[in-house]
C-alpha positions as CSV (number, residue, x, y, z in Angstrom):
1,M,23.3,-73.7,37.3
2,A,25.6,-76.1,38.1
3,K,29.0,-76.5,34.7
4,L,30.8,-79.5,33.3
5,I,34.0,-79.3,32.2
6,F,36.0,-81.4,29.7
7,E,39.8,-80.7,30.3
8,H,40.2,-82.4,26.7
9,N,38.8,-79.0,24.9
10,N,37.4,-77.5,28.1
11,E,33.8,-77.3,26.9
12,E,31.9,-76.5,29.4
13,I,27.9,-77.8,30.1
14,D,25.5,-75.8,32.2
15,L,23.5,-78.6,34.0
16,P,20.3,-78.1,36.8
17,E,21.9,-78.8,40.1
18,N,21.3,-82.4,41.0
19,S,21.7,-83.5,37.8
20,P,23.4,-87.1,36.1
21,I,26.0,-85.8,34.3
22,A,25.6,-89.1,31.8
23,E,24.4,-88.0,29.1
24,A,26.4,-84.5,28.5
25,C,28.6,-87.3,28.9
26,E,28.2,-89.7,26.4
27,D,28.0,-86.5,24.4
28,A,31.5,-85.4,24.9
29,G,32.4,-89.0,23.9
30,V,33.3,-90.9,27.2
31,P,32.4,-94.2,26.6
32,F,29.0,-96.1,27.9
33,A,28.6,-99.9,28.3
34,C,26.4,-100.7,31.1
35,T,24.7,-98.0,32.0
36,E,24.4,-99.2,35.2
37,G,27.6,-99.1,37.0
38,V,28.7,-102.6,36.5
39,C,31.3,-102.6,33.7
40,G,33.2,-99.7,34.2
41,T,33.3,-97.9,31.0
42,C,32.8,-95.0,31.9
43,V,35.3,-94.1,34.7
44,I,36.1,-90.4,34.6
45,E,38.8,-88.4,36.5
46,I,37.6,-86.0,38.6
47,K,40.4,-83.3,38.3
48,D,38.3,-80.3,40.3
49,G,35.2,-79.8,42.0
50,K,35.2,-83.6,43.7
51,D,33.0,-81.9,46.2
52,N,30.6,-80.7,43.8
53,L,29.7,-84.4,43.1
54,T,27.4,-86.6,45.1
55,A,28.7,-89.0,47.3
56,P,29.5,-92.3,45.3
57,T,27.3,-94.9,45.2
58,Q,27.2,-97.9,46.3
59,E,27.5,-99.9,42.8
60,E,31.2,-96.9,42.5
61,E,32.2,-98.7,45.9
62,D,32.2,-102.4,44.6
63,F,34.1,-101.5,41.3
64,L,36.7,-98.6,42.2
65,G,36.7,-99.1,45.7
66,E,35.0,-97.8,49.1
67,G,36.8,-94.1,49.8
68,T,37.5,-93.7,45.9
69,C,36.6,-90.1,45.0
70,D,39.3,-89.2,41.9
71,E,37.7,-91.7,39.8
72,R,33.9,-92.1,39.8
73,L,31.6,-94.0,37.4
74,A,30.0,-90.9,34.6
75,C,26.4,-93.1,34.4
76,Q,26.1,-92.9,38.6
77,C,27.2,-89.4,39.2
78,R,25.0,-86.2,39.5
79,I,26.6,-82.8,39.5
80,K,25.1,-80.7,43.4
81,C,26.4,-77.5,42.1
82,G,29.4,-75.5,41.1
83,N,32.1,-76.3,38.7
84,V,33.0,-79.7,38.0
85,K,36.7,-80.7,35.4
86,I,37.0,-84.0,34.7
87,S,39.2,-86.2,32.0
88,F,38.7,-89.6,30.3
């Protein structure tokens, strides 16, 4: 199991390894609009554990810029393993 941690309230959500984080983020209050990586509504900041997420998608690189890893689009991220702490 992997763990997604929300910095604003220290809530911890257990997720299966290699699963999307979008639903857990939406349940925690991250705003969503298109869910396709185009609008950028769901930008989150990775506070800790960025290596435990999958590599940025092409949609993320197009929106956030290539090589950006501290900000991600929650609709595009998958948690590979370990702990990831985010803020929004």
